[in-house]
N, C-alpha and C positions, 0 to 999 in steps of 0.2 A: 387535510380536512375537506378540501374541495372535492377530492376523489371519493371520500367516504360519504359526503353530504352531511356531515356532522359538524357541530360547532366546537367540538373538542376532540382531541386525540391523545392517547397515551402510548408512548414508544418505549421499547426496551433498548437499552444501550449496554452491550456486554463488553467486558475487558478483563484482563488478568489482574492479579492482586499486587503487582509491583507499584511502587509509589508514583512513578512517572505516568503510568496508565491511569491510575486513580485520579491524579491531578488533572490530566487531560479530560477525562470523562466528567469530572465535576465542572470544568470550564464549559464543556459542550452542553451539559445539562442546564447550567445557569444561563448561558447565552440563548439557547433555544427557548427556554421558559420566559426569559425577559423580553424577547423580541417577537415571539409568535403567540399572540393571544389564543388561549385555549389549548396550547400544547403543553403536555407534561412528559417528562423523561424520567423513567425509572432506571437507575444505574445498578448493574449487577457486576461485582468484582468476584470472579470465580477462580478457583485453583485451575492450573493448566489443563489437567485431564478433563474436568467438567466443562471448561470453556471450549476445548477442542471438540468435545462431543456435541455440545449445543450448537456451535458454529457449523460443524460439518453436517448436522441434520437440519440446518436452516431455522433453528428456534431463536430468532432474533430479528429485530427491526434495523438496528445499527450495531456495528462492532468496531472497536478500535484495534489496530493491528500494526505492529512494527514490521517493516520489510527491509532487509539489508541486501543490497545488490551483490551478486556473486561475481559479476563481470561488468565492465564499463560499456554497456549498450542499453538503449531504452527498451529493447525487447525483454530485458530482465524484469522490468516493472509492468510493461504492457501485457505480456503474454499471460500473466496471472488472470486476466479478465477475459481471455478467450473462452467461448462457450464450452469448449471441450476440455478445459483445464480442470483437473480435480480440485485445485485450490481456489477455484472461482466460487467461493462460498456465498457470495451475494447473488449468484445465478444470473449474472449479467449476460445478455444474449443479444448480440447485434451482428447481423449478416455483414453489414458494411465494415465493421471493426474487424471481424474475423477474416474477411476477404483481404483487407489491407495488410494485416499481419502475415497471412499465408503467402500473399504475393511478395512481401518483403523478404521472407525467409527463403524464397526461391532465388532471389537476386543478390543476396548480401555479398557474395564473393565475386560475382560476375559483373554487376552493374551497380556501383555504389550510389550513383545519382538517382536511379530508380528506387533503390533500397530506401534511401532517405525520404524520397517523395512518398512512398508507401507508409513509412513510419510516421511522417507528418500527417498523412491522411488518417491513420489510426488514432493519433492523438487528437485531431480535430473532431472526430466522431465522439471520442470520450468526452472532450470538452463540451460538446453540445448536449450530450445525454446525461452527463454527470453521475455515473454509477458509483463513483467514490470521490472523496474529497481529501487530497493530500493536505495535512495540517502543518507539518513542519519537516525539516530535514535535519537529522542529528549530525553533529560534527564533533571531532575530537582534535585537541592540540597536544602535541608531545614535545617536551623539552628533551633534546637528544644530545648526549655527549659526543663531541666531534671525533672521539676515539672509537666510537662504535661503528663498525664496518660490517658489510655482508647482509644488511637488512634489505629485504625486497619490499619497497613501498608501493602499495596499490592505490590507484585513484578511487576505487570502491572496495568494499570488503575489508578484511583484516590484513594488517601488515604481516609479513612472514619473517619471523625472528629465528627460524630453525638453523640458519647458517650464520648467525650473528657472532661476532667476536670483537674483542677490544684490541686496538693496535696502538 
């Protein structure tokens, strides 16, 4: 509202039609409207194809999105927000952030101390500019029969049961 010079603002919040996203978006809507006088949030729950089209074309003020890491490194999450990443749907653009991630990528195998310093710098830039807000981290618990062998358990992503067997 300060940026627009108006006493009220209406924001669009996009999300898909699954129950978890609908619940999160309702929470965001009620929290924003209860705590920010003059703010209104219109929630749109869209089918995946329509949601993807609107998000990719930038037709939103806010969007909720699930992101599952493919591998156990912070670059998996941070790189989404590089200005050159096609999945940077919020159009976040920070030279300091991009530089820190680019520098980190050049050092990962050769200088781990410098790599982590650059990753921390990228995170600090994001923390100060807040282009996105992580709301929660999903977890799963599995009760596993001790006779089940051959499962490859990953700290992030999906567990691999393709070589599983009972012993």
